[in-house]
Structures are given as C-alpha cells and as structure tokens.
N, C-alpha and C positions, 0 to 999 in steps of 0.2 A: 484635109482633116475634117472628119465629121464628129460633132460633139452633141450628145443628147443626154438630158438629165431625167431621172425618174424620182418621184417623191412619194413618201408616205407621211401624210399630214399628222396623224396622231403621234407617231414616233419622232417626227421632225427629221426623218431620215432622207438623205439624198444619195443616190448612186448615179454613176456616169457610164455611158457607152462612148468610147473614143475609138475612131476607126480611120484607117487609110482606105478610102473607098476604091481607089484605083487598084490597090492590091487585093481588095476584098477581105481584109482581116480587121479584127477588132479586139479591144480589151474592155473588160467590165471592171469597174472600180467599186469596192465595198458593196457587194450585192446583198440584197435581202434574201430571206430564206425561201420564199416562193419564187423560184427563178424562171418560171415560164414566161414572164414578161420580157426577159432578156433573150430567151430563145426565139420568141415570136418576133421581137424587134430585129434581131440579126437575120432571121430567115426572110422577113419582109423586105430587107434591104440588100439581100444577097451577100451577107457577110458571114465569115467563119470566125468564131470566137477562139482566139489562140492564147489569150492570157486572161487570167483572173487576178486582180490586184487588190490587196488590202493594206490599209494604212496602219491598222493597229488591231489588237485583240479587243473586240467591242464589248462594252458593258451594258448596252441598252437593247441589243437584239441579237438573235442567233444569226450567224453568218450563213449566207448561201454559197460561200466560196467553194467548200468541199463538194457540194452537190453539183454546182455548175462545172467545175473542173472535171468531175467524173463523167458527166453527161457529154461534154464536148471534147475531152482530151486536152484541154487547155493547160498551160503551165500556171500553177497557183503560186503567186509571188507575194511575199510579205517580208517585213524586216527580219533580219537574222535573229534578233532578240526575242521574237515571238515564240520560237522553239515549239512549233506545232508538232503534235504527236502523230501526224499522218503525212502522206507524201506531199511535198511542197518544195519550193525554191526559196530558201531564206537568204536574202541578199543584204550585205552590209552597205552602209552609207558609201556613196561614191561609185557603186556598181551601176551598170547600165545594160539595157537590152533594147531590142527593136521590135516594133509592131509595124510591119511594112516599112515605110520610110520615116515613121515616127520614132524618134529617139527618146527613151525614158531614162532618167537619172534618179537613183535612190538618194534621198536626203535624210540624214538622221535628224529627227525633230522631236526629241523626248519632251514630255511635259504633261500632256493630256493623259498619256500612259507612258511608262518608262521605255517601252520598245517602239514607240510611235515613229513612223517614217512618213515623209511626203514624197511625191514624185513630180519632178519637173519634166515637161514634155516639150520637145521642139520638133517642128515639122521640117524634116530635112529637105523638102522640096521648095521651101520658102526661105530665102536667105535672110530676110529682115523680120522674120516671125519673132515677136517678143516672147513667145512661149506661154505655156499653160502650167499652173501649179495645182496639183491635186493635193489639197491641204489637209484632208481628213478632219481631225479634231484640233488642229492648231489655229490658224487664222480662219475665223468664220465671218459671216456677213454681219458687221457691226459688233462683233464679240470675239472672244477667245475661248477655246475649250477649257472647261473647269479641270482642276487638278486634284480634287479631293475624293474622286470616286473609289480609290483604293484605300481610303481611310484617312482620318484626320492626321495621323502620325506622319504621313508622307506628303500632305497637301502643300506645305510651304516649300519643301525641297523640290517637289515637282514643279511648283510655280516658278522657282528660280531656273529650273531647266527650261521651262517654257519661255521665260524671258530671253535666255540665250538663244534658243531655237529661233525665236522671232527676229531678234536684233542681229544675231551673228550669221544666220543662215537664210532666212526668208526675205526680210526687207531688202537686203542687198541684191536680190534678183532683179529689182528694178520696178518702177511704178507701172510700166505698160503691161506687166505680166498679168494674165487673167487667172482668177482663182476659183476653183470649184471645190467647196468643202463637202464633208459627209454629214454634218449636222446642220439642220436648218431650223426655221421657226417652229416652235413647239417642242423641240428637243429638250430633255432634261439634262443634257450634257453641258449646258451653260445657260446663262440668263441673258435676256436682251438681244437674242439673235434676230436679225432682220428677215423680212419676208422673201427677199430675192434668193434665187438659187445659186447665183454666182456674183463675183465682184472683181475688182482689180487691186493689186497691191497699192497703187496710188490712191484709190478711193479709200481704202481702209486706213492708210497712213494719215489721210486728211480727216476722216470722220469717225474712226473707231476710237472711243475714249481710252481703251486699254493700250493703244499704240501711241498715245501722246507721250512726249518726253517725261520720264520719271525714273527714279532710281529703282533698283531691283526689289527692295523691300516694299516700297510704295506700290509697285506693280502687283506683288503677291497679295497685299492687303486688298487692293481694288478688285483683283480677280476673284478672290475667295469670298468677298462680301455679297450677301444677298442671294446666294445660290439656292435653287429650289431643293425641296426635300427629295431624297433618293428612294425610288421604289425598291421594295425588298427583293424583287426578282433580279435586280442588277447583280447581286452578289453571286448568282449562278451563271451569268452569261460568260464572263471571262474564262473560267475553267472549262466550261462546256465548249466554247469556241477553240480553246487550245487543244483539248482532247480530241475534238472532232465530233460535231453533232451527227446524230443518226441520218443516214441518207434517205431522202424522200423520193429520189429518182424523178424529180421534176413534177411530181403530182401532189396536189393538196388533198390530204385525207378528209373524207366525209364520214362522220360517226354514224352508227346504226340507229334506226328508230327504236324507241322503247315505249311499251305501253305503261299506263300508270302503275301497275303492279311491279313491273321491272324497275321503274324509276324509284318507287318506294323502297324496293329491296336494295338498290344501289346506294340510296341515301342512308339506309340503315346499316350498310356495310362501310360507311365513311365517306361517300362521295358528297361533294358540294353542288347544290343546285343553283345554277346561275341563270337568272331571268334577263334575257337580252331584249325584251320588248321596250317600247318607249316608257319613260319614267311615269307619265300620267296613267298609262295602262296598268303598269305594275301596282301603283297606288290604289287603283280602283278594284283590284282583285288579283291575288297571287297565291301560289303554293306556300303555306307556312314554312318559314325558315329559309326561303330562297333569297339569294342576294341579287339585288337589282344592279346590273351593269348594262345600260342600254347600248345597242349597236350604234355607236358613233365612232369618230376617228380614233378616240383614245380608249376604246374597249379593251384592247390588248394590254395596255399599260396598267389599267385598273385590275384586270384579271390577274396580272402578275404581282399586284401590290397588296390587294386585300383578301384574296382567296388563298387558303393554305396551299403551299406549293407541293406538299407531300400527300395531298388527297386528290383523287380523280375528280373530274368535273362532268356534270350532266347539264346540257344546255336546254333552255326554253327559248326557241326563236319565235319571232312574231309570225314568221312564215318559213316554209322549207327553203325558199330561195335565199334566205339570210345565212344559211349554213356555210356557204363558200366564203363570204367575207368574214364571218365569225371565225372560221377555222384558219384563214390566212392570218388574222391577227393573233390567234392563239399560238400557232406554230412559230411565229416571229419572235415570241418571247419564251419559247421552249415548252409550251403547254401542249405536248403531243398526246397527253393522257386524257383526252375527252372520251368518256365511256359511251356516250350516246346522247340522244335528244328526246324530249318528251313528244312523242308522236300525237298530233292532234292538239297540242298545247294545253293551256289551262282549261279550255273548254272540255277537253277529254278527261282531264283530271276531275273536274267538277261533275261531269256526267257519270263518272264511276262511283260517285257518292262520297268522295274524299273531300275534306274541308278546304275552303278558300278563305283567305284572310284579306282584309283591307288595311291600308295605312291611313293615318290621319294626314290631311292635306290642308295647309293654311295659305290663304292669300296674304299679301302684305298688309292689307287693312285689318284682317283678322288677327294677325300677329301683333300689330300695333295695339289693337283693342285689348288683346289678352294681356299684354305687358302693362297697359295703363290701368286695367280694371281689376287686377288681382293683387293680393298681398305679396310680400317678398318671398314667402314660402310656397305660394300657389302659382305665381307667374311662371310661364315657361322658361326653362333654362335654354338660352339660345347658343347653339354650337355652330361656329363658322368654320367650315372645312376647307377653305381656300388655302393657297400658299401664304406664308407670312407677309410677303411684300404686298399682296392684295389686301389682306386684313389690315395691315398697318396704315394703308392709304385711306381707309374708311370702313367702318363696320357698325352694326347695330350696337348702341350703347350697352355695355355690360356683357356683350357676347364673349363666350370663351373661344379662344382659337385652338382648334385641334385639327391639324392637317388630316384630310380624309384618309390618307394612307396609314396614318398612325392611330386611327381610331380603334382598331382591334386590340391594340396594346394598352389602351388607356380607359378601358371600360370600368375598371375598378374605381376610377376617380369620379364617376358620374352617379348622380342620385337616382334611385329607383322609385322615390316617393313623390315625384313632381313631374309635370309634363316636360318634354324636351322638343325643341323645334330646331331643325337642321337647315342651314342656309348656305348658299354658295354664290356663284356669279350668275348662273342661268338655270340651275335646277339639276343638272346632270350629276355633279358630285354630291349634292344634298340627297338625291335619290339613293345613291350608293350608301351614304352614311346612315340614312334612316333605315334602310333594309338591314344593315349590319347591326344596328341597335335592336331592331325588332327580333332579328334572329337570335340575339343574345338575351332576349327576355325583357327588353324595355318596351312594355306594351303601349305606353303613352308617348310614343315618338312620332313626330309629324314632319312631313316634307314641306318646305317652303319653296314652291315651284318657281316663283317669279325671280328670286335672287336679289342680292343686295343692290344692284343698280336701280331696280324698281323701287326699293325702299328709299334710296337717295332721291330719285326723281319725283317721288311723291311728297317731297319736302319734309320728311320725317327726320328726327334727330340723328346726327352722325357723330361718331367718336373716331379719333385717329390715334395712331401710335400702336405699339406692340401690346399694350394692355395685358390681359391675362394669358 
C-alpha cells in the first residue's frame, strides 16, 4: 500500500492518494477542484487512477471528483445518500470494492453531514494489517467534525448521529487502525483540529476530549460549543457539489488582462475589485473601493466570505505570476466568475490619471495614544474582527467584536462621525475589514497592522470575556 496526503493550508483540506503499487492502480479520496496535482502524482509514480472516493457532500470547497473521474475514467464513489445528479456509484454502508489488492468497505457515519460515509481499507496482501480509516469529517486529529453546517435546527440531531457513528461504528475498529481525515488544521469544519495530517484510533481515544466518556447530550453540547463563524459561501457548496460543478478539464483558468478603462467599465457594471497585494501595500495606495484580500493561504475563504457572490470579480495581483495561485483558490470555492485582472496594476491605474486612495495605518503605540488622548466621542472605535474565541481570550479594552466575515452585514451599527481602528491577530483580517469599511464610505477607518499580540506584548491593558 502506498499512502500520500495532499494539503491546502488555508482551507484546512486534506486529500489522499492510496495505491496498490504492485498492481499500478490508485484511488484519490476527497479531491480538491484543481486536480492536476493528482494527475501529476499518479503519472510520476506509474499509477492509474481507477477510483475517486468522497466521504460527503462538502460544505467548504468545490469537489474535484467529477473532473478527476471524467479525465481518468475512474469510478466516482460516494455514499448512496449523497444522490449526486451526475454519473457516479452511490454505495450503501456495508458495500465493498477493490483497488488492486486493497479492499475498501463503506461505513455509514452520519453526523458531520447526514449522508456522510467513511471507508475502511485493508491490504489484502498483509494478513495482520490493522487497516486504514478514511474518516472524512467524522474523527479528526484532536477534534470531531462540526454538525451545525446545515443549520442550527439540525445541529443537535446530527451531533447525536455523530456520537453513534463514533461509538458504534468507528471506535470498535480498534486502536491500531490508522486514520486519515479530510479536514485538518485551519478548517472551519471544526475547532481545535491538530496540525498532523493523520492519527490512529488509539491516539484519538486517549487524547481527543470529544472521545472521552460522556453521555450523548454532553457530547452534543461539547461538540457545538465554540465553533467558528461560517463563511457565507459554504451555503452554495453542498448544492453545487450535488448538482455537479462545471468541468474544468484539469486546467486552472487564467483571466484576461484588462486596461484601466476596461476595469473601470467592469466595476461600473457591478464587478467587485479585489486587491490581492500585501496589506501594507494596499494601505499605501489603492484603487478607491477595492477590497483588500492579500494573497495568503486563506485568500479563497475570504473571497467567498466578504465579496458578493453574485457579482463578478476583477483581481489586482501584485504580479502576473500570482494569478495561478489566486485562481486556484478562487475556483476551490466556486468563484469561476473572475472577469479579468488589472494589467499593470495600480501603477497603470495611476498613470492613466485615475485617483489612488490611501488607508489610515496605526501602530500599536499610535492606537494606544489615540485612545488615551481623546475624549469618549473622539477616540477611535476599535473593532476586533477575529473569531469570538480569540476575542474572548484577550482584546483591547472596549473593543467591539465583529467577526470579519460579518462586517458587511453590520455596517449600519457603526458610527460615521468618529475614527474607526480595525485590529486582528496579525493584520491580514484587519486589512480586509478596513477596506470593506472604506469601500462603504467610512473615510476615517484605519488598519492596525501589528495585531493584538503586539498590543499585549507591549504591556498595554487587556480585557477578557465576550464583552460587546
């Protein structure tokens, strides 16, 4: 058996290649949308992809299963309850199939989603092989997949399903069984996921707090407590994956270059201008109304969270070489509608005589001085755009908590007659938040680039608790 993991850090996504090298055949489990990585891996190892497996209808990314099966002729396997609307093999729990000498068994493990399945794999050529569990969104490293992604009304019932899946189906497989999940560190499909890409049932039984002995209701309460906010694009992933995402034929689309006039026309027709340059560069000078989402690991998540999903996008990359990673992240969350990119960047925009805007930028010392030296109606309103658990653990005294993804929905709560300072952990989310405010007409919004840890480390006052 050959086992290889592939990760996408920003999405916290893990996919797996599992192969019988002697037979030269392989399966890919829960593939990403840009499937060239699997084609290259298989070709480089002399393997033929015969099966594409999925554990559930994904809420956090567009599946590459349809594309990969179409390109390779592989059988696309998923649980029968997924009811895909395109060619696939929907298998019930207890069904099995072979990839070379590797025997796969489908296990019904509802909870993370109602149709969720896991796969147990045993190497038929090794009699004492403890087996492998492809656990999807059930048992994770140090965590368990959340059960509230399909709405609060279902969350407790699905948590009860998860409890039974874990205790009646998965833990009895035995402590030596290796576990490869689909959600890893950074995924918003649960909280507290460890950094490792794999584990064992025995390790999780010993160290995962959600697998400690407790009754079913206590499990549901523990599982649902403190889960991160859900990006708005999640609501579109499940129906898109079920209907069948558009085929990309293994290619990552690259948008066309647009001159400043064409960009101006696109924005006038409703497109959103997304500036993917570093946060500090955006603050120093940007196209008015552009949204700052720097090209980092979570670019795609934020693109799907704060940018209107029904409006096309025009990108401003730092350099043309950034277009490939930007588009990979965009297509993974279903943003195929990138209309183009600003050719020549902000420099070309400025050279055309069009206006360039700057954002306020505050250091920690400047923010502290502004808070100390102004009256209550003149001091900056501090908005902390981190997740609630981060905010509750420590924040600038008096700061309002508004998760960055919720900011577009809460603009009416904010004052337009006093300065606003936006802070996060390291500056990335604060840059996004500041640009959203400025695009909405909050002209005195400033980016606190250093983040809350720098505030704390400077010995400045810290407040804890959920606060405002």
